[in-house]
BASEVO-452488 format. One record per residue (C-alpha): y, x negated, z negated; residue in one letter. Coordinates in steps of 0.25 Angstrom, whole numbers, plus 5000, padded with zeros to 4 digits. Example, Ala and Ser with C-alpha at 12.3 -4.5 7.8 and 13.67 -1.06 7.14 Angstrom:
! residues 2
498249514969a/499649454971s/
//
This chain:
! residues 444
470350385275x/468950345272x/468350375258x/468550235253x/469950235257x/470150375251x/469650325237x/470550205237x/471650295241x/471350395230x/471250275219x/472650225223x/473250375223x/472550405209x/473150275203x/474550315209x/474450455204x/474050415190x/475350345189x/476150465195x/475550585187x/476550695192x/475950675206x/474850785208x/473550755217x/472250825221x/471050765228x/469950845235x/469150845222x/470350915215x/470151065213x/471551095218x/471351005230x/471051125240x/472251205236x/473251085237x/472551035250x/472651175256x/473651185268x/473951275279x/472951215289x/471551225284x/471051085288x/469851045279x/469750905285x/471050865280x/470850835265x/471750735258x/471050635248x/472150665238x/473350755238x/474550705230x/475650795226x/476950735220x/477850835213x/479150765215x/479850675226x/479750555217x/478250575215x/478150585230x/478950455232x/478050385223x/476750435229x/477150405243x/477650265240x/476250245233x/475550295245x/476350215255x/476250085246x/474750105245x/474550135260x/473950265257x/474050365269x/474550505265x/474950635272x/476150725267x/475950875264x/477150965262x/476751115265x/475451075272x/475651185282x/475451095294x/474351165303x/473751035306x/473550985292x/474450865294x/474850865279x/473450805276x/472550695281x/471150685277x/470850595265x/472250555265x/473250565253x/474050695255x/475450695249x/475750845245x/477250875243x/477151015239x/477550995225x/478950935230x/479451075233x/480851085227x/481951165233x/483251125228x/484551185232x/485851095233x/486951145224x/487751175236x/486751275241x/486751215255x/485451125254x/484151125247x/483151005245x/481751045248x/480550965243x/479550905253x/478450995248x/479151135247x/478551245255x/479451355262x/478951445251x/479551355241x/480951335248x/481351475252x/481151545239x/481851435231x/483051435241x/483051585240x/483351575225x/484651515229x/484951615239x/484651515250x/483651485262x/483351375271x/482751365284x/481251375282x/479951405289x/479151535289x/477951505280x/478151485265x/476951375263x/477551285274x/478151155268x/479651165270x/479951015272x/478751005282x/479251125289x/480651065291x/480250925295x/479550965308x/480451065313x/480451195305x/480451325312x/480651445303x/481351585301x/482751525298x/482751415309x/483651495319x/484651505308x/484551375300x/483751285309x/482451215310x/481851145298x/482151005303x/483651045304x/483651085289x/483350945284x/484650885279x/484050775270x/482650725266x/482050645255x/480850565262x/479850465256x/479850355267x/478750265272x/479150165260x/478850265250x/480350285247x/481150415245x/482350415254x/483350515258x/483150525273x/484150455281x/484750505295x/483550455303x/482450505294x/483150635293x/483150645308x/481650605308x/481150705298x/481850815304x/480650835314x/479750725311x/479650745296x/478550675288x/478350555298x/479450475291x/479150505276x/478850605265x/479950705265x/480050745250x/481350835252x/482250885262x/483650945260x/483951075269x/485051175270x/484951305264x/485651435267x/486151555259x/485251665262x/484451755253x/484051875261x/483551885276x/483051995285x/481551965288x/480252015292x/479252035303x/479152125315x/477852175319x/477852215334x/476952315341x/475852215345x/474952315353x/475352235366x/475652095360x/476052025374x/477052145377x/477752145363x/477851995363x/478551995376x/479452115373x/479952055360x/480151915366x/480951975378x/481752055369x/482051935360x/482451855372x/483551955375x/484051955361x/483951795361x/484851795373x/485851875366x/485851785354x/484951785341x/485651755328x/485151635320x/484851715308x/483751785316x/482351715316x/481151775323x/479651725323x/478651795333x/477151795330x/475851865333x/474951875321x/473651945318x/473752065309x/472652165304x/472952255316x/473052145327x/473952045333x/475452075330x/476752015336x/477751995325x/479151935323x/479651875310x/481051915309x/482051835300x/483551865299x/484051745291x/485451795286x/485951885275x/486651965286x/485452065286x/486252175294x/486352085306x/484852045304x/484452195305x/485152205318x/484352095323x/483052155317x/483352275325x/483552195338x/482152125336x/481452245332x/481852315345x/481252205354x/479752265353x/479052375345x/478952345330x/477852395322x/478252335309x/479452265303x/479552205290x/480952145292x/481852165279x/482852105271x/482151995263x/482351855257x/481951715263x/480751695253x/480251835256x/480251815271x/479551685270x/478451745262x/478351865272x/478251765284x/477351675277x/476351785275x/476151785290x/475551645290x/474151615285x/474051525273x/473151425280x/472651405294x/471351375301x/471951335315x/473151275321x/474451295327x/475051265341x/476551265344x/477351265357x/478851285358x/479651355370x/481051385372x/480751525378x/479751635377x/479651655392x/478851765398x/477751655402x/477651615387x/477651765383x/476451775393x/475651665386x/475951725372x/475451855377x/474151795382x/473851715369x/474251825360x/473251915366x/472151805364x/472651785349x/471651805339x/471751935331x/484251415337x/484651345325x/485551225324x/484651105324x/484950975317x/485050875328x/484650755318x/483250785318x/482050755327x/481550895330x/481650925345x/481351065347x/482751115347x/482951205359x/482651355357x/481151385357x/480051465352x/478951385345x/477551455346x/476651435334x/475251475339x/474351485327x/472951475330x/472351495316x/471451595309x/470851625295x/469451645302x/468751505304x/467851555315x/469051595324x/469851465322x/469451395335x/469651515344x/471051545337x/471451395339x/470951405354x/471851525356x/473051455349x/472851325358x/472751405371x/473951485367x/474851365365x/474251295378x/474651425386x/476051415381x/476051265384x/475751295399x/476951385400x/478251335407x/478351195401x/479951205402x/479851315391x/479051225381x/479651125372x/479050975372x/478350985359x/477651085349x/478151105335x/477750985327x/477351045314x/476451145321x/475751055331x/474550975330x/474650825331x/473950805344x/474950905351x/476150825346x/476850725355x/477950665346x/478750615358x/478850765362x/479050815348x/480250725345x/480750695359x/481950615359x/481750585344x/480450525345x/480850375347x/481850395335x/480650455326x/479650345331x/480650235327x/480950295314x/479450305311x/479250165314x/480350115305x/480250215294x/478750225293x/478150105299x/476850115292x/476650255296x/476650305281x/476950445286x/476050455298x/475350575293x/476550655296x/476550755308x/477450675318x/476850545323x/477650425328x/
//
């Protein structure tokens, strides 16, 4: 918006806020603006003209209804962990849901209702207080609902399913500014297309009795990174052919450490049968030489904290993704080449629109650095790495990258949603004809 329109918008919003004092707000002139504006992606050119923060769902409903009735565009922030800053638009109203962060367990102990602004770090500790856990992502500062809406990979995915498969019910503020319980069509749509159809203020997810896990990190001998990556993956493929239990989740990564690049594997045995977990721990630790092993009996919140420490608090850079059913020797050769250049099966919910259902490996190539002068070189490395993987056998590449971790220009929605695209496009036309929620990641 230009400066005149911004001033008109602010006058309208101030008048609304005066009549709704529980709703908090900050502008660029507010001393706390920088802290509340802070997000994972450091994008200084995206500065909302005002950030409004409803503390309850009824407050959010009143606010969204006002914005819609006043023809004021807005963007929605939950966790704000999007690598491309799509929680904000410059000089546009930002609706920050993070005060709506309740986690309420049903008396049956089978489900929990999670507020639209709850972070993973809010959800897992609160559930642990009941001896429970839910499918979750890896990093505590990620918004739970945003994580779930667009796919939701995580350390419990092999056991409980993807984030989209957890959403049993949802409360959504629709394009008319009304709160509704999502019907069958809307539930199907938000399981993968998320905020394109409304402001999701709460979801209901299944929870599971689990108060201890076996988890930690393997550091493998990384003196010859290409060799150790090949050795580990060839050994893993043998184990996989014999059958991997759903309680076992493994995430590979190469990270920079004070002593150089290191190949690590995050290990999680998500079952209270710790003895069986130790059997698999021994199998995995024998696949390649281990230099350090932090795997121990722990709790879901403690493991979330430990894994989160591997991630930066913010990012100057971007991410690319590509998904493949198999880590073939051709793919491992590409990995070996670009690692050298690097700077120092669940049960799906069929009633969703998330399409990447066949077994696959999702690469997350993080071209980020905390040294500004290195940013362009690191991003060039990441893009070249992704492009080299994309040039491998096309039969081993899924049609579309992962929505949440891909830039808008890389996303062809017809490929992302495949057979579901026409359904989503028609639902968007009928449920949001004015394009109220066009700031959401999916575009139809």
